[in-house]
C-alpha positions in Angstrom: 89.1 87.8 97.1 92.1 85.8 96.0 93.0 85.6 92.4 95.5 85.1 90.0 93.8 87.1 87.6 95.3 90.3 87.9 93.8 92.5 85.6 90.3 91.5 87.2 91.5 92.4 90.4 92.6 95.8 89.3 89.0 96.5 87.8 86.7 95.3 90.9 89.1 96.0 94.0 90.2 98.8 95.5 92.9 97.4 98.0 95.7 94.7 97.4 98.0 92.6 99.3 100.6 91.2 97.5 102.3 88.1 99.4 105.7 86.9 98.3 108.7 85.2 100.1 106.3 84.1 102.8 105.8 87.6 103.6 103.4 90.9 103.1 105.2 92.6 100.4 102.6 95.6 99.8 99.2 96.1 101.6 97.7 99.0 100.1 95.1 100.7 97.9 95.7 99.9 94.1 96.0 103.3 93.3 98.6 104.1 95.8 100.6 100.9 94.6 100.1 101.9 90.9 101.2 105.5 91.9 104.2 104.5 93.9 105.7 101.7 92.0 107.8 102.7 88.2 109.8 101.0 86.0 113.1 102.7 85.0 114.8 102.1 82.2 118.5 103.4 81.4 122.3 102.5 80.0 123.9 100.0 82.0 127.0 101.5 83.1 124.8 104.6 84.9 123.9 103.8 88.4 120.7 105.2 89.5 120.8 106.8 93.2 118.8 105.1 95.1 117.8 108.3 97.3 113.9 107.9 97.7 113.1 104.6 96.2 113.6 100.7 97.0 114.5 98.7 94.3 112.0 95.8 93.7 113.5 94.1 90.7 116.6 94.8 89.0 117.6 93.1 85.3 120.5 93.9 83.2 121.1 93.1 79.6 124.5 94.0 78.1 123.3 97.8 77.2 120.6 98.5 79.5 119.4 98.3 83.0 115.9 97.8 83.7 114.6 98.8 87.5 110.9 98.2 89.0 111.0 100.7 92.0 108.6 101.8 94.7 108.8 105.5 95.4 109.8 106.0 99.2 108.6 110.0 98.9 108.3 112.4 96.2 109.2 111.9 92.3 112.0 109.9 91.0 114.4 112.1 89.3 117.2 110.0 87.3 118.1 111.9 84.3 119.6 109.1 82.2 116.9 107.0 83.1 113.2 106.7 81.5 110.2 106.6 84.1 107.0 104.5 83.0 104.0 103.8 85.0 103.1 100.3 85.6 100.2 97.9 85.7 99.1 96.1 88.8 100.1 92.6 87.1 103.5 94.1 86.1 104.0 95.1 90.2 102.9 91.6 91.3 105.2 89.4 88.9 108.2 91.9 90.2 107.7 91.1 93.6 107.4 87.2 92.4 110.4 87.3 90.5 112.2 89.1 93.3 111.2 86.1 95.5 112.3 83.5 92.8 115.7 85.4 92.5 116.1 85.1 96.2 115.2 81.4 96.0 117.9 81.1 93.4 120.4 82.6 95.7 120.1 86.1 94.4 120.4 85.3 90.8 118.7 88.2 88.6 
């Protein structure tokens, strides 16, 4: 099933494939995708240690850094960053925005 109605996909599908930038970005169960993708929000001047996750999308305001990350293993431990769960729509949009930024020359 292919759909842009992501809330529907989350309700009726067990598995998801996210395509962006002409490549498969994620191919996994929806439960695992939701478990391994997190939103980190923290002060702009603090640089998180990217030891056990991959940054999918990074945005900045004058006072704050926001990251959508994919955990590679274990739990995220960033003392100055708030860690939140994401829904499937937020995960997909992060990958789509990553593709859009790469087409614009890496602008975030």
